[in-house]
N, C-alpha and C positions, 0 to 999 in steps of 0.2 A: 504493499499500500503506499510505498514511498516513490521517490522520483525516478526509479530505474526500470521498472518492470516492462514497459513498453518499448521493445527494441524495434518495432516497426511503427513509426510515429509520424508527426506532421511538421512543417516547414521552418523557416527562420532565416537562414543566412543569405540566400540569394532568391529574391522573388517569392512567389508562393504565398501562403497565409501563415500567420503566427499561430501555429498549432503545435505547441510543445510536446504533445504526446499522442498525436494521431487523430485529432478531431477532423472531421470531414471539412473539405474546403467550403461547402455551402454553409457551414456553421460559423465561419470566420467573418468578423465585421468588415474586413478590408483584405483584399488579396494582394495588394501591391503596396508595401510600406513606402511612404514618401518622406523625404527629408526637407527640412527648411533650409539648411545650409550645408548639407552633407555631400552634394553632388560635385563640389569643387573645393579646392583648397584656397583659403585667403592668401594674399601675398606674403604675410608673415609666416603662415604655415608652410608655404612653398619654400621659403628661406630655411625654415627649421628642418623640413624633409630633406633638403639638400645637405644640410649639416649632418643630420643623423646618418644618411647614406655614406657621406664622405668619411665620417669619423669611425663608423662601426664596420664598414665593408672594406675599406681600403682598396688597394690595387687601382684598377682603372676608375673606380668611383672617386679617387683623389684627383684625377686628372679632368673629370668632366666639368664643364662650365655650367653655372646655374641655369642659364637659358637652354642648355642642351638636355637637361634632365627631363625625362618623359614621366609624367604622373597622371594616371588615369583612375577615376573612381571605380570601385567594384560594387556593384549593386548588392543590396541585402544588408544584413546586420541590423538588429534591433537594439543592440547595446553599444556597439562600437562602430566607428567609421573606418572603412577599408579602402586602400589605394594601392594600385600596382605601379611600382617605380622601376624604370628600365633605363639602361645605358643606350646611347645612340648607336647605330649600326656601324658608323665609321670609326668608333673608338675601340681599339683591340684590347683584349683582356691582358692583364699583367701576369696573373697566376691562375688560381682556381676560384676566384671570387665569382659569386653569381652575377649574371647579367641582368637579372630582374628579381625583385623581391616584393613581398606584400608588406605594406606599412599599415599597421593597426594602431589607431588613435582611440584611446579609452573615451567613452561617452560618459553617461551618468554612472559614477562608480557606486554600486550598491554593496560591494563586498568588503570595502575597507582596504587600507594600504597592506596590512599583514597578509590578507588573502591574495593580493596581487603578487607579493613576494613568493608565496607558496605556489601560485599558479605558474610563475616563471621557472621555478624549480621543477615542478611537475612536467611542464612543457619540454624542458631540456632532457629529462629522464625518458620521457616517451619518445622523443626524437632519436635518442641514442638506441632505444629498442625498436626503431623503425616502425613505431605506432602513430607517429604524428610528423608534422613538418619540422624542418630544421629551424633552430633559433639562431639568429644572426646578431641580434642586439636588443637590449632591454634598457629603457629610460623611463622616467616618471610619467610621461605623457602617453606611452605606449611601447611598441616593440617592432622589430623588423624580423620577418619570418620568411621561410622558403616559399616562393610562388610556385604553385603546383598547377600545371595545366589540367583542368578538370571541370566538373560541373557538379552541383549538388543533386542528389536524387530527387525525382518528383514523387508526389504523393501516391500516384497510382502505381509507380514502379515498386513500392514496398510490397505489393501483393504478388509480385512475380516470384515464384518458388525458388529460382536460383538465387536472385538477389537476397531474398529473405533468409535463405540458408546461409549465404555469405555474411549477412549481418549478424545472425545468431552465432556463427563462428567467431566473428570479430569480438562480440560482446563476451563470449565465454573466455576468450583470451584476455580481454580487459579485466574481467572479474577474477581471473586467476592470478593477477600480478601481485607482487609484494612491493609495496611503496613505503618510503620512510616518513609516514604520517601517522597520526593517532588512529588506532584501529577501533576506537569507540565511536558509535554512530552519533556523535554530538552535533555534527555539522547541520543536520536537517533542522532540528528544532531550534538550535542556536541562531541559525540564519532567519528562520521564520519569526522568531521572537524579536529579533533586531528589526526585521521589516515591519512588524506589527507596531513597535514602539515609534518607529519613524513615521508611520502612517498616523498614529495617534497624535504626534507632535505637529502634523501639518496644520497650517492655518485654515480656517473655515473658508470654503469657496462658494457655498451655496448651491453647488451642483448636487442633484439627487443621487447621482452615481457614487459620490464620495461618502454616502452614508451606508456603504455596503458592510462596514464593520458592525453597525447596529442592526442592519436588515438581517444578516445572517448570524448575528451573535458570535463573530469570528474569534474573540478572545476565549470565550467558553468553549467554542467548538474545537479550538486548538488543544485544549486540555482533554476533550473527549477523544480526539485523534491520537494523542499521545498514549492514553490508557489503551486504546484499541491496538496500537502497534506494539506496545510492550507486552500485551497479552497473546500476541500472535507469533509463533515461532518463525524466525527468518534468519537465514545466514547473513552475516555482515561481510560484505566484500567491497573491493574497490570499484566504485561506480562512476560512470560518466556524468549521470544526473541530468543531461540535457540531450538525450538521444532523440533526434527527429531528423527528417530527411535533409534539412538545410545543413546539418552538421555531419552528414555522411557524403563524402566526395567519391564520384566515379571518375577515376584517373583516365586521362586521355592517353597517356603514355606509361602504362604499368611496366615496372622492371621484372615482374614475375606474374604468376597466375593470379595473385591477389590484386584485384583492381579497385578495392575500396580503401579509403583512409578516413579515419575519425578526426575531427577538428573541434576547436573551441572547448577547452578543458577548464574554463573558469569556475564551473560548479562541481567539478570532480571531488570526490571525498569517499571515505569508507561509509557505507550506508546500507540500509535495509534494501531488499530486492522486491519491493511491492509498488503498486502503481496509484493507490487511492490518494496518498499525500501529494502526488504530482499535481493534481488539480488545485489542491489548497495552496501549494507553494507557489505555483505560477499565477494563481489569482492574486495573492499578496504582492507578488513581484510586479504585476501589471498595474495595480493601484499606485504603487510607489513610482513606477516609470512614468505614469500619467502626469505626475507632478514635477518630474526631473528631466525627462528625455527631450531632446530637441528634434527627435525623429517623429514625423507625423504618422500616427497610427491609432486605431481605436482601442487604446489600452483598456479604458473603463469598460467598454462593451465586451472586450475580451475576458476581462476579469470576471464580470457577471456570468459569462458563459461558462467559465471554468468552475466557479462555485456551484453553478446549477448541475454541471456534470458531477461534481464531487458528491453532493447530496444524493443525486440519482443513483451513482455507483454505491454509495454507502448503504442506501436503502436496499439495494439488490444483495450486497454482501451480508448485511445483518439478517435479511430474511432467509437467505440460504443457510446461514449459521444457526438460526433459531429452529429451522425445520429439520436439521440434521441431527 
């Protein structure tokens, strides 16, 4: 009943709908997230992108002129802004430096600085184990990653037996890893409690959607969810916690028979392997994003849909449990 159970899920990183666990596209409030200022870099941001690439990548990147650096927006991303940075064709490589990278600029940071440090460590470990992109640079505003020719899976592709089996294999590998992080499943409720407090501290907006806390008695319901999870036996394993098709890449040039790669590990932690809490988690996340994000998306509508699915699934689970 936590955030990992659905290995075949719904969108996020590039186009599609914000369906963090496999909601049908027809249930999404908006199928193409738009940005207010995310489609291009400001002049100051272009200057900083040039400095980051020059300092962290070295080689030919130290020879490129600012006006020669190619920076293209990468569509998608409901938390971060993504840009593809490339060297000009006429500039030869010096060594083994990459000729293009992905620049990730953090958006509304919900996780805290400590979590960003842990994510960078996690990212580097997964890259070394060939389970994620290479990490080229980390700085307070974001990081430089390996640019991988690929595309995210589409919602309908998750139903294909071959791809579904490949995703299951990838998740089993992920769940079987030993990582240098706490093995206690504190992350889920620790994060949700922080989200809940941040939402409670938001100034009144007058919008009826912001009354979701009272409408669904979310503080009390979180306590009910905690009791339900603690009473249900579940293995605690290393979980991605945000598996949906936008975070599963289909590689254009796979080096072997493995054509899939997982990305976006910012929510990864040791966790239970259940799905119910996923609705609750992303509902809280969406309320908070609505107050912080510069990305235009129907976060509040989405939050309400997630809580509706939560209570619907909870009713189904409790009725099955009581009848057994």
